[in-house]
Backbone as JSON Lines, residues from 0, in Angstrom:
{"i":0,"aa":"M","n":[100.75,143.72,82.87],"ca":[101.48,143.75,84.1],"c":[102.97,143.86,83.79]}
{"i":1,"aa":"R","n":[103.65,144.82,84.43],"ca":[105.08,145.02,84.2],"c":[105.89,144.14,85.12]}
{"i":2,"aa":"K","n":[106.97,143.63,84.57],"ca":[107.89,142.84,85.39],"c":[108.82,143.77,86.15]}
{"i":3,"aa":"R","n":[109.11,143.36,87.37],"ca":[110.06,144.12,88.17],"c":[111.46,143.96,87.61]}
{"i":4,"aa":"K","n":[112.18,145.06,87.55],"ca":[113.56,144.98,87.13],"c":[114.39,144.5,88.33]}
{"i":5,"aa":"R","n":[115.13,143.44,88.11],"ca":[115.97,142.91,89.19],"c":[117.31,143.63,89.19]}
{"i":6,"aa":"S","n":[117.79,143.91,90.39],"ca":[119.1,144.53,90.49],"c":[120.17,143.49,90.2]}
{"i":7,"aa":"D","n":[121.33,143.96,89.91],"ca":[122.45,143.05,89.67],"c":[122.69,142.23,90.93]}
{"i":8,"aa":"P","n":[123.04,140.97,90.76],"ca":[123.31,140.15,91.94],"c":[124.56,140.67,92.65]}
{"i":9,"aa":"H","n":[124.52,140.59,93.95],"ca":[125.65,141.04,94.76],"c":[126.35,139.82,95.33]}
{"i":10,"aa":"T","n":[127.65,139.95,95.47],"ca":[128.41,138.85,96.04],"c":[128.16,138.79,97.54]}
{"i":11,"aa":"F","n":[128.5,137.68,98.12],"ca":[128.38,137.52,99.57],"c":[129.19,138.6,100.28]}
{"i":12,"aa":"E","n":[130.4,138.85,99.8],"ca":[131.25,139.87,100.41],"c":[130.62,141.26,100.33]}
{"i":13,"aa":"Q","n":[130.02,141.57,99.2],"ca":[129.37,142.88,99.04],"c":[128.19,143.03,100.0]}
{"i":14,"aa":"R","n":[127.42,141.95,100.16],"ca":[126.28,142.02,101.07],"c":[126.74,142.18,102.52]}
{"i":15,"aa":"L","n":[127.81,141.47,102.9],"ca":[128.36,141.62,104.26],"c":[128.83,143.06,104.49]}
{"i":16,"aa":"E","n":[129.53,143.61,103.52],"ca":[130.05,144.97,103.63],"c":[128.91,145.98,103.74]}
{"i":17,"aa":"Q","n":[127.9,145.81,102.93],"ca":[126.76,146.71,102.96],"c":[126.06,146.67,104.32]}
{"i":18,"aa":"Q","n":[125.89,145.48,104.85],"ca":[125.26,145.31,106.16],"c":[126.12,145.93,107.26]}
{"i":19,"aa":"R","n":[127.45,145.71,107.17],"ca":[128.36,146.27,108.17],"c":[128.3,147.79,108.18]}
{"i":20,"aa":"L","n":[128.31,148.39,107.0],"ca":[128.24,149.85,106.91],"c":[126.93,150.39,107.49]}
{"i":21,"aa":"R","n":[125.84,149.7,107.2],"ca":[124.54,150.12,107.74],"c":[124.53,150.05,109.27]}
{"i":22,"aa":"L","n":[125.09,148.96,109.8],"ca":[125.12,148.81,111.26],"c":[126.07,149.8,111.92]}
{"i":23,"aa":"E","n":[127.19,150.11,111.27],"ca":[128.11,151.1,111.84],"c":[127.44,152.47,111.91]}
{"i":24,"aa":"D","n":[126.62,152.78,110.91],"ca":[125.86,154.03,110.94],"c":[124.87,154.03,112.11]}
{"i":25,"aa":"E","n":[124.18,152.9,112.29],"ca":[123.25,152.77,113.41],"c":[123.98,152.89,114.74]}
{"i":26,"aa":"L","n":[125.14,152.26,114.82],"ca":[125.93,152.28,116.06],"c":[126.32,153.7,116.43]}
{"i":27,"aa":"A","n":[126.69,154.49,115.43],"ca":[127.09,155.88,115.69],"c":[125.95,156.7,116.27]}
{"i":28,"aa":"R","n":[124.71,156.34,115.95],"ca":[123.55,157.1,116.42],"c":[122.9,156.5,117.67]}
{"i":29,"aa":"A","n":[123.27,155.27,118.02],"ca":[122.61,154.57,119.13],"c":[123.12,155.1,120.47]}
{"i":30,"aa":"P","n":[122.21,155.27,121.41],"ca":[122.62,155.68,122.75],"c":[123.32,154.52,123.47]}
{"i":31,"aa":"V","n":[124.11,154.86,124.46],"ca":[124.78,153.83,125.24],"c":[123.72,152.95,125.89]}
{"i":32,"aa":"G","n":[123.93,151.64,125.8],"ca":[122.96,150.72,126.39],"c":[122.94,149.4,125.66]}
{"i":33,"aa":"R","n":[121.92,148.63,125.95],"ca":[121.8,147.27,125.41],"c":[121.73,147.23,123.89]}
{"i":34,"aa":"L","n":[120.95,148.12,123.29],"ca":[120.83,148.13,121.82],"c":[122.18,148.37,121.18]}
{"i":35,"aa":"R","n":[122.93,149.33,121.7],"ca":[124.26,149.63,121.17],"c":[125.17,148.4,121.27]}
{"i":36,"aa":"D","n":[125.11,147.7,122.39],"ca":[125.91,146.49,122.58],"c":[125.53,145.42,121.57]}
{"i":37,"aa":"L","n":[124.23,145.27,121.31],"ca":[123.77,144.28,120.33],"c":[124.24,144.61,118.92]}
{"i":38,"aa":"I","n":[124.21,145.89,118.58],"ca":[124.67,146.31,117.25],"c":[126.16,146.05,117.11]}
{"i":39,"aa":"A","n":[126.93,146.37,118.14],"ca":[128.38,146.14,118.11],"c":[128.68,144.64,117.98]}
{"i":40,"aa":"A","n":[127.93,143.82,118.68],"ca":[128.12,142.37,118.59],"c":[127.81,141.86,117.19]}
{"i":41,"aa":"R","n":[126.79,142.41,116.58],"ca":[126.41,142.0,115.21],"c":[127.51,142.38,114.22]}
{"i":42,"aa":"I","n":[128.12,143.56,114.41],"ca":[129.21,143.98,113.54],"c":[130.38,143.01,113.67]}
{"i":43,"aa":"E","n":[130.68,142.58,114.89],"ca":[131.75,141.6,115.1],"c":[131.42,140.28,114.4]}
{"i":44,"aa":"Q","n":[130.17,139.87,114.45],"ca":[129.76,138.63,113.78],"c":[129.95,138.74,112.27]}
{"i":45,"aa":"L","n":[129.61,139.9,111.71],"ca":[129.78,140.1,110.28],"c":[131.25,140.05,109.9]}
{"i":46,"aa":"Q","n":[132.11,140.64,110.73],"ca":[133.55,140.6,110.47],"c":[134.07,139.16,110.5]}
{"i":47,"aa":"T","n":[133.6,138.4,111.48],"ca":[134.0,137.0,111.59],"c":[133.53,136.22,110.36]}
{"i":48,"aa":"A","n":[132.31,136.46,109.92],"ca":[131.78,135.79,108.73],"c":[132.63,136.13,107.5]}
{"i":49,"aa":"A","n":[133.03,137.38,107.37],"ca":[133.85,137.79,106.23],"c":[135.21,137.09,106.27]}
{"i":50,"aa":"E","n":[135.8,137.01,107.45],"ca":[137.1,136.35,107.59],"c":[136.99,134.85,107.3]}
{"i":51,"aa":"M","n":[135.93,134.22,107.79],"ca":[135.74,132.79,107.54],"c":[135.53,132.53,106.05]}
{"i":52,"aa":"H","n":[134.73,133.38,105.41],"ca":[134.47,133.21,103.99],"c":[135.77,133.35,103.19]}
{"i":53,"aa":"E","n":[136.57,134.34,103.55],"ca":[137.85,134.54,102.86],"c":[138.76,133.32,103.05]}
{"i":54,"aa":"F","n":[138.84,132.83,104.27],"ca":[139.67,131.67,104.57],"c":[139.21,130.45,103.77]}
{"i":55,"aa":"L","n":[137.92,130.21,103.77],"ca":[137.39,129.04,103.06],"c":[137.53,129.19,101.54]}
{"i":56,"aa":"S","n":[137.46,130.41,101.06],"ca":[137.61,130.64,99.62],"c":[139.03,130.36,99.16]}
{"i":57,"aa":"L","n":[140.0,130.58,100.03],"ca":[141.41,130.36,99.69],"c":[141.73,128.88,99.61]}
{"i":58,"aa":"R","n":[140.94,128.06,100.25],"ca":[141.21,126.62,100.32],"c":[140.73,125.87,99.09]}
{"i":59,"aa":"R","n":[140.07,126.52,98.18],"ca":[139.53,125.84,96.99],"c":[140.59,125.38,96.05]}
């Protein structure tokens, strides 16, 4: 049995950025409506999480 090769670990910031980019791509293709609003709200949440993480990291 072969072991799965694990990818390099990603930082929290990298994962947030990757998710944001994916959602922005989805947002560009989403029709006007509730789904589009939910995607936009999620992008805002990711931005807030990134800002909070940066703020808390500076306090160390």
